[in-house]
PQR file of N, CA, C, O and H, with PARSE charges and radii, in Angstrom:
ATOM      1  N   MET A   1       0.836  -1.179   0.000 -0.4000 1.5000
ATOM      2  CA  MET A   1       0.000   0.000   0.000 -0.0000 2.0000
ATOM      3  C   MET A   1       0.879   1.240   0.000  0.5500 1.7000
ATOM      4  O   MET A   1       1.845   1.315   0.759 -0.5500 1.4000
ATOM      5  N   LYS A   2       0.559   2.204  -0.834 -0.4000 1.5000
ATOM      6  CA  LYS A   2       1.317   3.450  -0.875 -0.0000 2.0000
ATOM      7  C   LYS A   2       0.960   4.320   0.312  0.5500 1.7000
ATOM      8  O   LYS A   2      -0.192   4.350   0.744 -0.5500 1.4000
ATOM      9  H   LYS A   2      -0.226   2.143  -1.451  0.4000 1.0000
ATOM     10  N   ASN A   3       1.960   5.038   0.847 -0.4000 1.5000
ATOM     11  CA  ASN A   3       1.693   6.023   1.886 -0.0000 2.0000
ATOM     12  C   ASN A   3       1.057   7.244   1.253  0.5500 1.7000
ATOM     13  O   ASN A   3       1.588   7.799   0.291 -0.5500 1.4000
ATOM     14  H   ASN A   3       2.896   5.014   0.496  0.4000 1.0000
ATOM     15  N   LYS A   4      -0.059   7.656   1.781 -0.4000 1.5000
ATOM     16  CA  LYS A   4      -0.719   8.861   1.291 -0.0000 2.0000
ATOM     17  C   LYS A   4      -0.509   9.962   2.302  0.5500 1.7000
ATOM     18  O   LYS A   4      -0.588   9.730   3.509 -0.5500 1.4000
ATOM     19  H   LYS A   4      -0.490   7.206   2.563  0.4000 1.0000
ATOM     20  N   THR A   5      -0.242  11.151   1.821 -0.4000 1.5000
ATOM     21  CA  THR A   5      -0.108  12.280   2.725 -0.0000 2.0000
ATOM     22  C   THR A   5      -1.446  12.993   2.810  0.5500 1.7000
ATOM     23  O   THR A   5      -2.135  13.172   1.806 -0.5500 1.4000
ATOM     24  H   THR A   5      -0.178  11.340   0.841  0.4000 1.0000
ATOM     25  N   LEU A   6      -1.800  13.390   4.001 -0.4000 1.5000
ATOM     26  CA  LEU A   6      -3.038  14.112   4.231 -0.0000 2.0000
ATOM     27  C   LEU A   6      -2.823  15.598   3.999  0.5500 1.7000
ATOM     28  O   LEU A   6      -1.737  16.111   4.266 -0.5500 1.4000
ATOM     29  H   LEU A   6      -1.240  13.244   4.817  0.4000 1.0000
ATOM     30  N   PRO A   7      -3.845  16.302   3.504 -0.5600 1.5000
ATOM     31  CA  PRO A   7      -3.707  17.755   3.414  0.2800 2.0000
ATOM     32  C   PRO A   7      -3.607  18.340   4.817  0.5500 1.7000
ATOM     33  O   PRO A   7      -4.254  17.855   5.745 -0.5500 1.4000
ATOM     34  N   VAL A   8      -2.808  19.369   4.968 -0.4000 1.5000
ATOM     35  CA  VAL A   8      -2.661  20.068   6.247 -0.0000 2.0000
ATOM     36  C   VAL A   8      -3.164  21.484   6.032  0.5500 1.7000
ATOM     37  O   VAL A   8      -2.646  22.225   5.197 -0.5500 1.4000
ATOM     38  H   VAL A   8      -2.282  19.763   4.215  0.4000 1.0000
ATOM     39  N   TYR A   9      -4.196  21.849   6.812 -0.4000 1.5000
ATOM     40  CA  TYR A   9      -4.819  23.168   6.652 -0.0000 2.0000
ATOM     41  C   TYR A   9      -4.214  24.188   7.594  0.5500 1.7000
ATOM     42  O   TYR A   9      -3.935  23.901   8.759 -0.5500 1.4000
ATOM     43  H   TYR A   9      -4.617  21.247   7.491  0.4000 1.0000
ATOM     44  N   ASP A  10      -4.020  25.369   7.073 -0.4000 1.5000
ATOM     45  CA  ASP A  10      -3.629  26.547   7.828 -0.0000 2.0000
ATOM     46  C   ASP A  10      -4.915  27.211   8.324  0.5500 1.7000
ATOM     47  O   ASP A  10      -5.968  27.046   7.708 -0.5500 1.4000
ATOM     48  H   ASP A  10      -4.246  25.602   6.127  0.4000 1.0000
ATOM     49  N   ILE A  11      -4.843  27.948   9.414 -0.4000 1.5000
ATOM     50  CA  ILE A  11      -6.043  28.575   9.967 -0.0000 2.0000
ATOM     51  C   ILE A  11      -6.712  29.519   8.965  0.5500 1.7000
ATOM     52  O   ILE A  11      -7.920  29.747   9.039 -0.5500 1.4000
ATOM     53  H   ILE A  11      -3.988  28.082   9.914  0.4000 1.0000
ATOM     54  N   THR A  12      -5.941  30.061   8.040 -0.4000 1.5000
ATOM     55  CA  THR A  12      -6.543  30.982   7.070 -0.0000 2.0000
ATOM     56  C   THR A  12      -7.526  30.274   6.143  0.5500 1.7000
ATOM     57  O   THR A  12      -8.336  30.934   5.492 -0.5500 1.4000
ATOM     58  H   THR A  12      -4.960  29.876   7.980  0.4000 1.0000
ATOM     59  N   ALA A  13      -7.471  28.951   6.070 -0.4000 1.5000
ATOM     60  CA  ALA A  13      -8.449  28.208   5.267 -0.0000 2.0000
ATOM     61  C   ALA A  13      -9.837  28.288   5.893  0.5500 1.7000
ATOM     62  O   ALA A  13     -10.833  28.093   5.198 -0.5500 1.4000
ATOM     63  H   ALA A  13      -6.813  28.415   6.599  0.4000 1.0000
ATOM     64  N   PHE A  14      -9.922  28.572   7.196 -0.4000 1.5000
ATOM     65  CA  PHE A  14     -11.191  28.585   7.910 -0.0000 2.0000
ATOM     66  C   PHE A  14     -11.643  29.978   8.339  0.5500 1.7000
ATOM     67  O   PHE A  14     -12.799  30.144   8.726 -0.5500 1.4000
ATOM     68  H   PHE A  14      -9.113  28.731   7.761  0.4000 1.0000
ATOM     69  N   LYS A  15     -10.786  30.963   8.285 -0.4000 1.5000
ATOM     70  CA  LYS A  15     -11.130  32.297   8.767 -0.0000 2.0000
ATOM     71  C   LYS A  15     -12.079  33.003   7.817  0.5500 1.7000
ATOM     72  O   LYS A  15     -12.092  32.752   6.612 -0.5500 1.4000
ATOM     73  H   LYS A  15      -9.846  30.828   7.970  0.4000 1.0000
ATOM     74  N   ASN A  16     -12.864  33.884   8.390 -0.4000 1.5000
ATOM     75  CA  ASN A  16     -13.628  34.823   7.593 -0.0000 2.0000
ATOM     76  C   ASN A  16     -12.619  35.842   7.072  0.5500 1.7000
ATOM     77  O   ASN A  16     -11.864  36.414   7.858 -0.5500 1.4000
ATOM     78  H   ASN A  16     -12.853  34.088   9.369  0.4000 1.0000
ATOM     79  N   LEU A  17     -12.594  36.075   5.783 -0.4000 1.5000
ATOM     80  CA  LEU A  17     -11.574  36.953   5.208 -0.0000 2.0000
ATOM     81  C   LEU A  17     -11.639  38.371   5.743  0.5500 1.7000
ATOM     82  O   LEU A  17     -10.646  39.095   5.675 -0.5500 1.4000
ATOM     83  H   LEU A  17     -13.207  35.611   5.145  0.4000 1.0000
ATOM     84  N   ALA A  18     -12.788  38.789   6.277 -0.4000 1.5000
ATOM     85  CA  ALA A  18     -12.905  40.132   6.849 -0.0000 2.0000
ATOM     86  C   ALA A  18     -12.258  40.207   8.224  0.5500 1.7000
ATOM     87  O   ALA A  18     -11.982  41.298   8.723 -0.5500 1.4000
ATOM     88  H   ALA A  18     -13.594  38.200   6.332  0.4000 1.0000
ATOM     89  N   ASN A  19     -12.014  39.055   8.840 -0.4000 1.5000
ATOM     90  CA  ASN A  19     -11.415  39.011  10.172 -0.0000 2.0000
ATOM     91  C   ASN A  19      -9.910  38.882  10.013  0.5500 1.7000
ATOM     92  O   ASN A  19      -9.432  37.962   9.349 -0.5500 1.4000
ATOM     93  H   ASN A  19     -12.238  38.168   8.436  0.4000 1.0000
ATOM     94  N   ASP A  20      -9.158  39.798  10.619 -0.4000 1.5000
ATOM     95  CA  ASP A  20      -7.713  39.832  10.411 -0.0000 2.0000
ATOM     96  C   ASP A  20      -6.916  39.196  11.549  0.5500 1.7000
ATOM     97  O   ASP A  20      -5.696  39.353  11.595 -0.5500 1.4000
ATOM     98  H   ASP A  20      -9.547  40.545  11.158  0.4000 1.0000
ATOM     99  N   SER A  21      -7.570  38.484  12.466 -0.4000 1.5000
ATOM    100  CA  SER A  21      -6.834  37.912  13.597 -0.0000 2.0000
ATOM    101  C   SER A  21      -6.453  36.457  13.320  0.5500 1.7000
ATOM    102  O   SER A  21      -6.841  35.878  12.305 -0.5500 1.4000
ATOM    103  H   SER A  21      -8.561  38.357  12.428  0.4000 1.0000
ATOM    104  N   ASP A  22      -5.694  35.888  14.237 -0.4000 1.5000
ATOM    105  CA  ASP A  22      -5.312  34.482  14.143 -0.0000 2.0000
ATOM    106  C   ASP A  22      -6.252  33.611  14.966  0.5500 1.7000
ATOM    107  O   ASP A  22      -5.893  32.492  15.331 -0.5500 1.4000
ATOM    108  H   ASP A  22      -5.379  36.358  15.061  0.4000 1.0000
ATOM    109  N   PHE A  23      -7.446  34.108  15.262 -0.4000 1.5000
ATOM    110  CA  PHE A  23      -8.432  33.378  16.045 -0.0000 2.0000
ATOM    111  C   PHE A  23      -9.681  33.185  15.206  0.5500 1.7000
ATOM    112  O   PHE A  23     -10.180  34.125  14.588 -0.5500 1.4000
ATOM    113  H   PHE A  23      -7.737  35.017  14.965  0.4000 1.0000
ATOM    114  N   TYR A  24     -10.179  31.964  15.188 -0.4000 1.5000
ATOM    115  CA  TYR A  24     -11.401  31.640  14.449 -0.0000 2.0000
ATOM    116  C   TYR A  24     -12.341  30.919  15.391  0.5500 1.7000
ATOM    117  O   TYR A  24     -11.934  29.981  16.077 -0.5500 1.4000
ATOM    118  H   TYR A  24      -9.774  31.199  15.690  0.4000 1.0000
ATOM    119  N   ALA A  25     -13.600  31.346  15.433 -0.4000 1.5000
ATOM    120  CA  ALA A  25     -14.610  30.688  16.261 -0.0000 2.0000
ATOM    121  C   ALA A  25     -15.896  30.585  15.459  0.5500 1.7000
ATOM    122  O   ALA A  25     -16.244  31.483  14.692 -0.5500 1.4000
ATOM    123  H   ALA A  25     -13.931  32.107  14.876  0.4000 1.0000
ATOM    124  N   ASN A  26     -16.593  29.477  15.652 -0.4000 1.5000
ATOM    125  CA  ASN A  26     -17.836  29.268  14.932 -0.0000 2.0000
ATOM    126  C   ASN A  26     -18.582  28.127  15.606  0.5500 1.7000
ATOM    127  O   ASN A  26     -17.964  27.298  16.274 -0.5500 1.4000
ATOM    128  H   ASN A  26     -16.310  28.748  16.275  0.4000 1.0000
ATOM    129  N   ASP A  27     -19.908  28.071  15.442 -0.4000 1.5000
ATOM    130  CA  ASP A  27     -20.616  26.878  15.890 -0.0000 2.0000
ATOM    131  C   ASP A  27     -20.388  25.801  14.829  0.5500 1.7000
ATOM    132  O   ASP A  27     -20.145  26.108  13.663 -0.5500 1.4000
ATOM    133  H   ASP A  27     -20.409  28.745  14.899  0.4000 1.0000
ATOM    134  N   PHE A  28     -20.470  24.532  15.248 -0.4000 1.5000
ATOM    135  CA  PHE A  28     -20.061  23.439  14.368 -0.0000 2.0000
ATOM    136  C   PHE A  28     -20.942  23.330  13.130  0.5500 1.7000
ATOM    137  O   PHE A  28     -20.436  23.052  12.042 -0.5500 1.4000
ATOM    138  H   PHE A  28     -20.668  24.282  16.196  0.4000 1.0000
ATOM    139  N   ARG A  29     -22.250  23.543  13.271 -0.4000 1.5000
ATOM    140  CA  ARG A  29     -23.149  23.461  12.124 -0.0000 2.0000
ATOM    141  C   ARG A  29     -22.774  24.491  11.059  0.5500 1.7000
ATOM    142  O   ARG A  29     -22.674  24.159   9.878 -0.5500 1.4000
ATOM    143  H   ARG A  29     -22.661  23.768  14.155  0.4000 1.0000
ATOM    144  N   SER A  30     -22.571  25.724  11.474 -0.4000 1.5000
ATOM    145  CA  SER A  30     -22.183  26.770  10.517 -0.0000 2.0000
ATOM    146  C   SER A  30     -20.815  26.491   9.918  0.5500 1.7000
ATOM    147  O   SER A  30     -20.587  26.724   8.731 -0.5500 1.4000
ATOM    148  H   SER A  30     -22.653  25.994  12.434  0.4000 1.0000
ATOM    149  N   HIS A  31     -19.902  25.987  10.750 -0.4000 1.5000
ATOM    150  CA  HIS A  31     -18.554  25.657  10.273 -0.0000 2.0000
ATOM    151  C   HIS A  31     -18.631  24.578   9.191  0.5500 1.7000
ATOM    152  O   HIS A  31     -17.972  24.689   8.156 -0.5500 1.4000
ATOM    153  H   HIS A  31     -20.088  25.797  11.715  0.4000 1.0000
ATOM    154  N   LEU A  32     -19.435  23.531   9.427 -0.4000 1.5000
ATOM    155  CA  LEU A  32     -19.579  22.465   8.437 -0.0000 2.0000
ATOM    156  C   LEU A  32     -20.196  22.984   7.142  0.5500 1.7000
ATOM    157  O   LEU A  32     -19.752  22.623   6.053 -0.5500 1.4000
ATOM    158  H   LEU A  32     -19.969  23.441  10.268  0.4000 1.0000
ATOM    159  N   GLN A  33     -21.209  23.825   7.258 -0.4000 1.5000
ATOM    160  CA  GLN A  33     -21.863  24.368   6.066 -0.0000 2.0000
ATOM    161  C   GLN A  33     -20.915  25.265   5.276  0.5500 1.7000
ATOM    162  O   GLN A  33     -20.842  25.179   4.050 -0.5500 1.4000
ATOM    163  H   GLN A  33     -21.570  24.119   8.144  0.4000 1.0000
ATOM    164  N   LYS A  34     -20.193  26.122   5.985 -0.4000 1.5000
ATOM    165  CA  LYS A  34     -19.300  27.082   5.321 -0.0000 2.0000
ATOM    166  C   LYS A  34     -18.088  26.395   4.689  0.5500 1.7000
ATOM    167  O   LYS A  34     -17.575  26.860   3.672 -0.5500 1.4000
ATOM    168  H   LYS A  34     -20.252  26.192   6.980  0.4000 1.0000
ATOM    169  N   ASN A  35     -17.633  25.300   5.281 -0.4000 1.5000
ATOM    170  CA  ASN A  35     -16.391  24.651   4.842 -0.0000 2.0000
ATOM    171  C   ASN A  35     -16.622  23.224   4.361  0.5500 1.7000
ATOM    172  O   ASN A  35     -15.719  22.392   4.447 -0.5500 1.4000
ATOM    173  H   ASN A  35     -18.050  24.923   6.108  0.4000 1.0000
ATOM    174  N   GLN A  36     -17.808  22.932   3.861 -0.4000 1.5000
ATOM    175  CA  GLN A  36     -18.143  21.552   3.520 -0.0000 2.0000
ATOM    176  C   GLN A  36     -17.198  20.930   2.502  0.5500 1.7000
ATOM    177  O   GLN A  36     -16.987  19.718   2.539 -0.5500 1.4000
ATOM    178  H   GLN A  36     -18.542  23.608   3.791  0.4000 1.0000
ATOM    179  N   GLY A  37     -16.635  21.694   1.618 -0.4000 1.5000
ATOM    180  CA  GLY A  37     -15.714  21.143   0.631 -0.0000 2.0000
ATOM    181  C   GLY A  37     -14.350  20.813   1.202  0.5500 1.7000
ATOM    182  O   GLY A  37     -13.602  20.040   0.603 -0.5500 1.4000
ATOM    183  H   GLY A  37     -16.805  22.679   1.588  0.4000 1.0000
ATOM    184  N   LEU A  38     -14.011  21.385   2.352 -0.4000 1.5000
ATOM    185  CA  LEU A  38     -12.685  21.177   2.942 -0.0000 2.0000
ATOM    186  C   LEU A  38     -12.635  20.034   3.945  0.5500 1.7000
ATOM    187  O   LEU A  38     -11.694  19.240   3.930 -0.5500 1.4000
ATOM    188  H   LEU A  38     -14.619  22.012   2.838  0.4000 1.0000
ATOM    189  N   ILE A  39     -13.621  19.939   4.802 -0.4000 1.5000
ATOM    190  CA  ILE A  39     -13.432  19.131   6.007 -0.0000 2.0000
ATOM    191  C   ILE A  39     -14.080  17.757   5.979  0.5500 1.7000
ATOM    192  O   ILE A  39     -14.068  17.067   6.998 -0.5500 1.4000
ATOM    193  H   ILE A  39     -14.386  20.584   4.814  0.4000 1.0000
ATOM    194  N   LEU A  40     -14.636  17.339   4.876 -0.4000 1.5000
ATOM    195  CA  LEU A  40     -15.231  16.005   4.830 -0.0000 2.0000
ATOM    196  C   LEU A  40     -14.184  14.914   4.663  0.5500 1.7000
ATOM    197  O   LEU A  40     -14.440  13.756   4.991 -0.5500 1.4000
ATOM    198  H   LEU A  40     -14.646  17.900   4.048  0.4000 1.0000
ATOM    199  N   LEU A  41     -13.031  15.264   4.167 -0.4000 1.5000
ATOM    200  CA  LEU A  41     -11.957  14.295   3.964 -0.0000 2.0000
ATOM    201  C   LEU A  41     -10.958  14.366   5.115  0.5500 1.7000
ATOM    202  O   LEU A  41     -10.850  15.403   5.769 -0.5500 1.4000
ATOM    203  H   LEU A  41     -12.823  16.205   3.901  0.4000 1.0000
ATOM    204  N   PRO A  42     -10.228  13.286   5.373 -0.5600 1.5000
ATOM    205  CA  PRO A  42      -9.195  13.341   6.410  0.2800 2.0000
ATOM    206  C   PRO A  42      -8.198  14.467   6.119  0.5500 1.7000
ATOM    207  O   PRO A  42      -7.826  14.709   4.971 -0.5500 1.4000
ATOM    208  N   HIS A  43      -7.780  15.139   7.181 -0.4000 1.5000
ATOM    209  CA  HIS A  43      -6.858  16.268   7.034 -0.0000 2.0000
ATOM    210  C   HIS A  43      -6.174  16.523   8.367  0.5500 1.7000
ATOM    211  O   HIS A  43      -6.560  15.968   9.395 -0.5500 1.4000
ATOM    212  H   HIS A  43      -8.082  14.942   8.114  0.4000 1.0000
ATOM    213  N   GLY A  44      -5.166  17.360   8.334 -0.4000 1.5000
ATOM    214  CA  GLY A  44      -4.465  17.794   9.533 -0.0000 2.0000
ATOM    215  C   GLY A  44      -4.537  19.304   9.643  0.5500 1.7000
ATOM    216  O   GLY A  44      -5.054  19.975   8.750 -0.5500 1.4000
ATOM    217  H   GLY A  44      -4.852  17.811   7.498  0.4000 1.0000
ATOM    218  N   HIS A  45      -4.016  19.839  10.742 -0.4000 1.5000
ATOM    219  CA  HIS A  45      -3.973  21.285  10.968 -0.0000 2.0000
ATOM    220  C   HIS A  45      -2.552  21.671  11.364  0.5500 1.7000
ATOM    221  O   HIS A  45      -1.832  20.871  11.962 -0.5500 1.4000
ATOM    222  H   HIS A  45      -3.596  19.294  11.467  0.4000 1.0000
ATOM    223  N   ASP A  46      -2.153  22.879  11.035 -0.4000 1.5000
ATOM    224  CA  ASP A  46      -0.867  23.384  11.531 -0.0000 2.0000
ATOM    225  C   ASP A  46      -1.107  24.421  12.630  0.5500 1.7000
ATOM    226  O   ASP A  46      -0.286  25.311  12.854 -0.5500 1.4000
ATOM    227  H   ASP A  46      -2.738  23.529  10.550  0.4000 1.0000
ATOM    228  N   PHE A  47      -2.254  24.286  13.313 -0.4000 1.5000
ATOM    229  CA  PHE A  47      -2.628  25.173  14.410 -0.0000 2.0000
ATOM    230  C   PHE A  47      -3.373  24.342  15.448  0.5500 1.7000
ATOM    231  O   PHE A  47      -3.796  23.221  15.163 -0.5500 1.4000
ATOM    232  H   PHE A  47      -2.920  23.563  13.131  0.4000 1.0000
ATOM    233  N   TYR A  48      -3.532  24.883  16.641 -0.4000 1.5000
ATOM    234  CA  TYR A  48      -4.280  24.186  17.679 -0.0000 2.0000
ATOM    235  C   TYR A  48      -5.770  24.384  17.440  0.5500 1.7000
ATOM    236  O   TYR A  48      -6.206  25.470  17.057 -0.5500 1.4000
ATOM    237  H   TYR A  48      -3.188  25.793  16.873  0.4000 1.0000
ATOM    238  N   LEU A  49      -6.549  23.329  17.668 -0.4000 1.5000
ATOM    239  CA  LEU A  49      -7.983  23.355  17.453 -0.0000 2.0000
ATOM    240  C   LEU A  49      -8.665  22.783  18.681  0.5500 1.7000
ATOM    241  O   LEU A  49      -8.296  21.709  19.157 -0.5500 1.4000
ATOM    242  H   LEU A  49      -6.195  22.447  17.979  0.4000 1.0000
ATOM    243  N   SER A  50      -9.661  23.494  19.197 -0.4000 1.5000
ATOM    244  CA  SER A  50     -10.471  23.006  20.309 -0.0000 2.0000
ATOM    245  C   SER A  50     -11.914  22.916  19.850  0.5500 1.7000
ATOM    246  O   SER A  50     -12.438  23.840  19.226 -0.5500 1.4000
ATOM    247  H   SER A  50      -9.961  24.366  18.810  0.4000 1.0000
ATOM    248  N   VAL A  51     -12.554  21.796  20.163 -0.4000 1.5000
ATOM    249  CA  VAL A  51     -13.951  21.595  19.800 -0.0000 2.0000
ATOM    250  C   VAL A  51     -14.695  21.137  21.048  0.5500 1.7000
ATOM    251  O   VAL A  51     -14.289  20.173  21.698 -0.5500 1.4000
ATOM    252  H   VAL A  51     -12.128  21.046  20.670  0.4000 1.0000
ATOM    253  N   LEU A  52     -15.789  21.829  21.384 -0.4000 1.5000
ATOM    254  CA  LEU A  52     -16.680  21.437  22.471 -0.0000 2.0000
ATOM    255  C   LEU A  52     -17.984  20.974  21.847  0.5500 1.7000
ATOM    256  O   LEU A  52     -18.656  21.751  21.168 -0.5500 1.4000
ATOM    257  H   LEU A  52     -16.119  22.611  20.855  0.4000 1.0000
ATOM    258  N   PHE A  53     -18.350  19.720  22.067 -0.4000 1.5000
ATOM    259  CA  PHE A  53     -19.615  19.189  21.567 -0.0000 2.0000
ATOM    260  C   PHE A  53     -20.664  19.348  22.660  0.5500 1.7000
ATOM    261  O   PHE A  53     -20.496  18.842  23.770 -0.5500 1.4000
ATOM    262  H   PHE A  53     -17.804  19.089  22.618  0.4000 1.0000
ATOM    263  N   THR A  54     -21.743  20.049  22.343 -0.4000 1.5000
ATOM    264  CA  THR A  54     -22.803  20.295  23.323 -0.0000 2.0000
ATOM    265  C   THR A  54     -24.016  19.402  23.085  0.5500 1.7000
ATOM    266  O   THR A  54     -24.900  19.323  23.938 -0.5500 1.4000
ATOM    267  H   THR A  54     -21.880  20.459  21.441  0.4000 1.0000
ATOM    268  N   ALA A  55     -24.069  18.735  21.947 -0.4000 1.5000
ATOM    269  CA  ALA A  55     -25.180  17.847  21.613 -0.0000 2.0000
ATOM    270  C   ALA A  55     -24.703  16.844  20.576  0.5500 1.7000
ATOM    271  O   ALA A  55     -23.652  17.022  19.961 -0.5500 1.4000
ATOM    272  H   ALA A  55     -23.351  18.799  21.254  0.4000 1.0000
ATOM    273  N   GLY A  56     -25.489  15.783  20.388 -0.4000 1.5000
ATOM    274  CA  GLY A  56     -25.196  14.814  19.348 -0.0000 2.0000
ATOM    275  C   GLY A  56     -24.281  13.703  19.819  0.5500 1.7000
ATOM    276  O   GLY A  56     -23.866  13.655  20.977 -0.5500 1.4000
ATOM    277  H   GLY A  56     -26.343  15.638  20.888  0.4000 1.0000
ATOM    278  N   SER A  57     -23.981  12.812  18.889 -0.4000 1.5000
ATOM    279  CA  SER A  57     -23.083  11.696  19.178 -0.0000 2.0000
ATOM    280  C   SER A  57     -22.468  11.225  17.868  0.5500 1.7000
ATOM    281  O   SER A  57     -22.931  11.579  16.784 -0.5500 1.4000
ATOM    282  H   SER A  57     -24.318  12.851  17.949  0.4000 1.0000
ATOM    283  N   GLY A  58     -21.441  10.438  17.985 -0.4000 1.5000
ATOM    284  CA  GLY A  58     -20.741   9.918  16.821 -0.0000 2.0000
ATOM    285  C   GLY A  58     -19.311   9.635  17.183  0.5500 1.7000
ATOM    286  O   GLY A  58     -18.993   9.408  18.351 -0.5500 1.4000
ATOM    287  H   GLY A  58     -21.065  10.150  18.866  0.4000 1.0000
ATOM    288  N   THR A  59     -18.435   9.646  16.187 -0.4000 1.5000
ATOM    289  CA  THR A  59     -17.011   9.446  16.433 -0.0000 2.0000
ATOM    290  C   THR A  59     -16.230  10.545  15.733  0.5500 1.7000
ATOM    291  O   THR A  59     -16.680  11.129  14.747 -0.5500 1.4000
ATOM    292  H   THR A  59     -18.692   9.831  15.238  0.4000 1.0000
ATOM    293  N   HIS A  60     -15.063  10.805  16.266 -0.4000 1.5000
ATOM    294  CA  HIS A  60     -14.151  11.787  15.694 -0.0000 2.0000
ATOM    295  C   HIS A  60     -12.778  11.139  15.665  0.5500 1.7000
ATOM    296  O   HIS A  60     -12.328  10.589  16.670 -0.5500 1.4000
ATOM    297  H   HIS A  60     -14.697  10.331  17.067  0.4000 1.0000
ATOM    298  N   GLU A  61     -12.115  11.200  14.527 -0.4000 1.5000
ATOM    299  CA  GLU A  61     -10.787  10.599  14.406 -0.0000 2.0000
ATOM    300  C   GLU A  61      -9.729  11.679  14.547  0.5500 1.7000
ATOM    301  O   GLU A  61      -9.739  12.682  13.834 -0.5500 1.4000
ATOM    302  H   GLU A  61     -12.481  11.646  13.710  0.4000 1.0000
ATOM    303  N   ILE A  62      -8.813  11.452  15.488 -0.4000 1.5000
ATOM    304  CA  ILE A  62      -7.709  12.378  15.731 -0.0000 2.0000
ATOM    305  C   ILE A  62      -6.438  11.559  15.766  0.5500 1.7000
ATOM    306  O   ILE A  62      -6.331  10.604  16.535 -0.5500 1.4000
ATOM    307  H   ILE A  62      -8.805  10.638  16.068  0.4000 1.0000
ATOM    308  N   GLU A  63      -5.472  11.925  14.937 -0.4000 1.5000
ATOM    309  CA  GLU A  63      -4.193  11.206  14.884 -0.0000 2.0000
ATOM    310  C   GLU A  63      -4.413   9.704  14.696  0.5500 1.7000
ATOM    311  O   GLU A  63      -3.739   8.889  15.325 -0.5500 1.4000
ATOM    312  H   GLU A  63      -5.559  12.700  14.312  0.4000 1.0000
ATOM    313  N   PHE A  64      -5.356   9.349  13.832 -0.4000 1.5000
ATOM    314  CA  PHE A  64      -5.663   7.966  13.472 -0.0000 2.0000
ATOM    315  C   PHE A  64      -6.262   7.146  14.619  0.5500 1.7000
ATOM    316  O   PHE A  64      -6.275   5.917  14.552 -0.5500 1.4000
ATOM    317  H   PHE A  64      -5.903  10.012  13.321  0.4000 1.0000
ATOM    318  N   ASN A  65      -6.757   7.811  15.672 -0.4000 1.5000
ATOM    319  CA  ASN A  65      -7.471   7.155  16.771 -0.0000 2.0000
ATOM    320  C   ASN A  65      -8.911   7.648  16.765  0.5500 1.7000
ATOM    321  O   ASN A  65      -9.152   8.844  16.600 -0.5500 1.4000
ATOM    322  H   ASN A  65      -6.746   8.809  15.726  0.4000 1.0000
ATOM    323  N   ASN A  66      -9.878   6.737  16.943 -0.4000 1.5000
ATOM    324  CA  ASN A  66     -11.286   7.109  16.991 -0.0000 2.0000
ATOM    325  C   ASN A  66     -11.714   7.391  18.424  0.5500 1.7000
ATOM    326  O   ASN A  66     -11.369   6.650  19.345 -0.5500 1.4000
ATOM    327  H   ASN A  66      -9.682   5.766  17.077  0.4000 1.0000
ATOM    328  N   TYR A  67     -12.470   8.470  18.601 -0.4000 1.5000
ATOM    329  CA  TYR A  67     -12.980   8.873  19.903 -0.0000 2.0000
ATOM    330  C   TYR A  67     -14.495   9.018  19.810  0.5500 1.7000
ATOM    331  O   TYR A  67     -15.013   9.538  18.821 -0.5500 1.4000
ATOM    332  H   TYR A  67     -12.750   9.072  17.853  0.4000 1.0000
ATOM    333  N   PHE A  68     -15.209   8.558  20.846 -0.4000 1.5000
ATOM    334  CA  PHE A  68     -16.650   8.683  20.890 -0.0000 2.0000
ATOM    335  C   PHE A  68     -17.032  10.103  21.276  0.5500 1.7000
ATOM    336  O   PHE A  68     -16.446  10.688  22.187 -0.5500 1.4000
ATOM    337  H   PHE A  68     -14.789   8.136  21.649  0.4000 1.0000
ATOM    338  N   ILE A  69     -18.011  10.647  20.583 -0.4000 1.5000
ATOM    339  CA  ILE A  69     -18.504  11.995  20.850 -0.0000 2.0000
ATOM    340  C   ILE A  69     -19.824  11.882  21.607  0.5500 1.7000
ATOM    341  O   ILE A  69     -20.696  11.090  21.248 -0.5500 1.4000
ATOM    342  H   ILE A  69     -18.487  10.171  19.843  0.4000 1.0000
ATOM    343  N   LYS A  70     -19.956  12.687  22.657 -0.4000 1.5000
ATOM    344  CA  LYS A  70     -21.216  12.831  23.399 -0.0000 2.0000
ATOM    345  C   LYS A  70     -21.254  14.260  23.916  0.5500 1.7000
ATOM    346  O   LYS A  70     -20.219  14.927  23.935 -0.5500 1.4000
ATOM    347  H   LYS A  70     -19.248  13.331  22.948  0.4000 1.0000
ATOM    348  N   PRO A  71     -22.408  14.749  24.333 -0.5600 1.5000
ATOM    349  CA  PRO A  71     -22.473  16.102  24.871  0.2800 2.0000
ATOM    350  C   PRO A  71     -21.458  16.294  26.008  0.5500 1.7000
ATOM    351  O   PRO A  71     -21.363  15.470  26.918 -0.5500 1.4000
ATOM    352  N   GLY A  72     -20.723  17.370  25.935 -0.4000 1.5000
ATOM    353  CA  GLY A  72     -19.682  17.658  26.915 -0.0000 2.0000
ATOM    354  C   GLY A  72     -18.294  17.204  26.492  0.5500 1.7000
ATOM    355  O   GLY A  72     -17.316  17.512  27.174 -0.5500 1.4000
ATOM    356  H   GLY A  72     -20.800  18.039  25.196  0.4000 1.0000
ATOM    357  N   SER A  73     -18.183  16.482  25.388 -0.4000 1.5000
ATOM    358  CA  SER A  73     -16.863  16.058  24.903 -0.0000 2.0000
ATOM    359  C   SER A  73     -16.064  17.273  24.426  0.5500 1.7000
ATOM    360  O   SER A  73     -16.597  18.166  23.768 -0.5500 1.4000
ATOM    361  H   SER A  73     -18.977  16.231  24.834  0.4000 1.0000
ATOM    362  N   VAL A  74     -14.800  17.284  24.768 -0.4000 1.5000
ATOM    363  CA  VAL A  74     -13.898  18.350  24.337 -0.0000 2.0000
ATOM    364  C   VAL A  74     -12.700  17.701  23.676  0.5500 1.7000
ATOM    365  O   VAL A  74     -12.081  16.802  24.245 -0.5500 1.4000
ATOM    366  H   VAL A  74     -14.367  16.558  25.303  0.4000 1.0000
ATOM    367  N   PHE A  75     -12.376  18.148  22.494 -0.4000 1.5000
ATOM    368  CA  PHE A  75     -11.213  17.653  21.762 -0.0000 2.0000
ATOM    369  C   PHE A  75     -10.318  18.817  21.416  0.5500 1.7000
ATOM    370  O   PHE A  75      -9.272  18.628  20.794 -0.5500 1.4000
ATOM    371  H   PHE A  75     -12.879  18.878  22.031  0.4000 1.0000
TER
END
């Protein structure tokens, strides 16, 4: 099997272009809608990312490990 490299996103891929800071915040639903073409495939980040899940369930893969999502989960 060939080694595939994952795309690595810079924070500017997610920022609102009108916002000139290095901080990006959004609710997850809006983030998914706004960036649907970017984040459906496996990828990495060159910045720190914090996600607080307040509802729902599922799994989230981080560094090739799967984690269960439930309300109150923080990644």
